[in-house]
C-alpha positions as protocol buffer text, in pm:
chain_id: "A"
residue {
  index: 1
  type: MET
  ca { x: 11054 y: 1868 z: -9124 }
}
residue {
  index: 2
  type: LYS
  ca { x: 11129 y: 2016 z: -9475 }
}
residue {
  index: 3
  type: GLN
  ca { x: 11115 y: 2388 z: -9461 }
}
residue {
  index: 4
  type: LYS
  ca { x: 10801 y: 2571 z: -9659 }
}
residue {
  index: 5
  type: THR
  ca { x: 10878 y: 2866 z: -9888 }
}
residue {
  index: 6
  type: LYS
  ca { x: 10671 y: 3151 z: -9818 }
}
residue {
  index: 7
  type: SER
  ca { x: 10387 y: 3201 z: -10052 }
}
residue {
  index: 8
  type: ILE
  ca { x: 10405 y: 3558 z: -10072 }
}
residue {
  index: 9
  type: ALA
  ca { x: 10788 y: 3557 z: -10197 }
}
residue {
  index: 10
  type: LYS
  ca { x: 10747 y: 3296 z: -10441 }
}
residue {
  index: 11
  type: LYS
  ca { x: 10475 y: 3494 z: -10635 }
}
residue {
  index: 12
  type: ARG
  ca { x: 10682 y: 3827 z: -10614 }
}
residue {
  index: 13
  type: VAL
  ca { x: 11039 y: 3738 z: -10662 }
}
residue {
  index: 14
  type: LYS
  ca { x: 11195 y: 3562 z: -10956 }
}
residue {
  index: 15
  type: LEU
  ca { x: 11574 y: 3396 z: -10915 }
}
residue {
  index: 16
  type: THR
  ca { x: 11756 y: 3436 z: -11276 }
}
residue {
  index: 17
  type: GLY
  ca { x: 12011 y: 3168 z: -11362 }
}
residue {
  index: 18
  type: SER
  ca { x: 12276 y: 3381 z: -11233 }
}
residue {
  index: 19
  type: GLY
  ca { x: 12138 y: 3391 z: -10882 }
}
residue {
  index: 20
  type: LYS
  ca { x: 12005 y: 3738 z: -10884 }
}
residue {
  index: 21
  type: MET
  ca { x: 11671 y: 3811 z: -10744 }
}
residue {
  index: 22
  type: MET
  ca { x: 11444 y: 4030 z: -10982 }
}
residue {
  index: 23
  type: LEU
  ca { x: 11134 y: 4237 z: -10833 }
}
residue {
  index: 24
  type: GLN
  ca { x: 10877 y: 4376 z: -11034 }
}
residue {
  index: 25
  type: LYS
  ca { x: 10871 y: 4769 z: -11082 }
}
residue {
  index: 26
  type: ALA
  ca { x: 10524 y: 4934 z: -10915 }
}
residue {
  index: 27
  type: ALA
  ca { x: 10288 y: 5185 z: -11103 }
}
residue {
  index: 28
  type: LYS
  ca { x: 10186 y: 4939 z: -11409 }
}
residue {
  index: 29
  type: ASN
  ca { x: 9825 y: 4830 z: -11308 }
}
residue {
  index: 30
  type: HIS
  ca { x: 9587 y: 5105 z: -11389 }
}
residue {
  index: 31
  type: LEU
  ca { x: 9600 y: 5483 z: -11498 }
}
residue {
  index: 32
  type: LEU
  ca { x: 9837 y: 5356 z: -11779 }
}
residue {
  index: 33
  type: SER
  ca { x: 9704 y: 5623 z: -12027 }
}
residue {
  index: 34
  type: SER
  ca { x: 9830 y: 5948 z: -11842 }
}
residue {
  index: 35
  type: LYS
  ca { x: 10200 y: 5762 z: -11805 }
}
residue {
  index: 36
  type: SER
  ca { x: 10470 y: 5814 z: -12061 }
}
residue {
  index: 37
  type: LYS
  ca { x: 10606 y: 5509 z: -12263 }
}
residue {
  index: 38
  type: ARG
  ca { x: 10948 y: 5531 z: -12100 }
}
residue {
  index: 39
  type: GLN
  ca { x: 10758 y: 5488 z: -11744 }
}
residue {
  index: 40
  type: LYS
  ca { x: 10558 y: 5192 z: -11875 }
}
residue {
  index: 41
  type: LYS
  ca { x: 10829 y: 5027 z: -12056 }
}
residue {
  index: 42
  type: VAL
  ca { x: 11055 y: 4790 z: -11808 }
}
residue {
  index: 43
  type: SER
  ca { x: 11204 y: 4466 z: -11869 }
}
residue {
  index: 44
  type: PRO
  ca { x: 10990 y: 4146 z: -11787 }
}
residue {
  index: 45
  type: LEU
  ca { x: 11190 y: 4039 z: -11513 }
}
residue {
  index: 46
  type: GLY
  ca { x: 11171 y: 4392 z: -11334 }
}
residue {
  index: 47
  type: VAL
  ca { x: 11464 y: 4527 z: -11162 }
}
residue {
  index: 48
  type: ASP
  ca { x: 11748 y: 4377 z: -10933 }
}
residue {
  index: 49
  type: ALA
  ca { x: 11616 y: 4344 z: -10554 }
}
residue {
  index: 50
  type: PRO
  ca { x: 11789 y: 4622 z: -10359 }
}
residue {
  index: 51
  type: ALA
  ca { x: 12099 y: 4507 z: -10154 }
}
residue {
  index: 52
  type: GLY
  ca { x: 11916 y: 4564 z: -9819 }
}
residue {
  index: 53
  type: HIS
  ca { x: 11633 y: 4353 z: -9895 }
}
residue {
  index: 54
  type: LYS
  ca { x: 11836 y: 4049 z: -10031 }
}
residue {
  index: 55
  type: LYS
  ca { x: 11896 y: 3876 z: -9680 }
}
residue {
  index: 56
  type: LEU
  ca { x: 11521 y: 3896 z: -9609 }
}
residue {
  index: 57
  type: LEU
  ca { x: 11425 y: 3752 z: -9934 }
}
residue {
  index: 58
  type: SER
  ca { x: 11669 y: 3456 z: -9916 }
}
residue {
  index: 59
  type: ARG
  ca { x: 11545 y: 3394 z: -9588 }
}
residue {
  index: 60
  type: LEU
  ca { x: 11171 y: 3391 z: -9715 }
}
residue {
  index: 61
  type: LEU
  ca { x: 11268 y: 3161 z: -10012 }
}
residue {
  index: 62
  type: ASN
  ca { x: 11484 y: 2933 z: -9844 }
}
residue {
  index: 63
  type: ILE
  ca { x: 11787 y: 2974 z: -10044 }
}
residue {
  index: 64
  type: SER
  ca { x: 12146 y: 3070 z: -9935 }
}
residue {
  index: 65
  type: GLN
  ca { x: 12283 y: 3378 z: -10046 }
}
């Protein structure tokens, strides 16, 4: 039987063309008026996933890393 990708992972992780896993940074949903421009301005893809999380994320997404 074919392995299914975990829905929770595919909603939160984007894979780039070079194979990097990108995650969104936190603190962008509410109370934005009190946060600085610099704090709110992040890349649309977010940040590279931490090294310690890559093994777990690749298992959830069914990709080999």
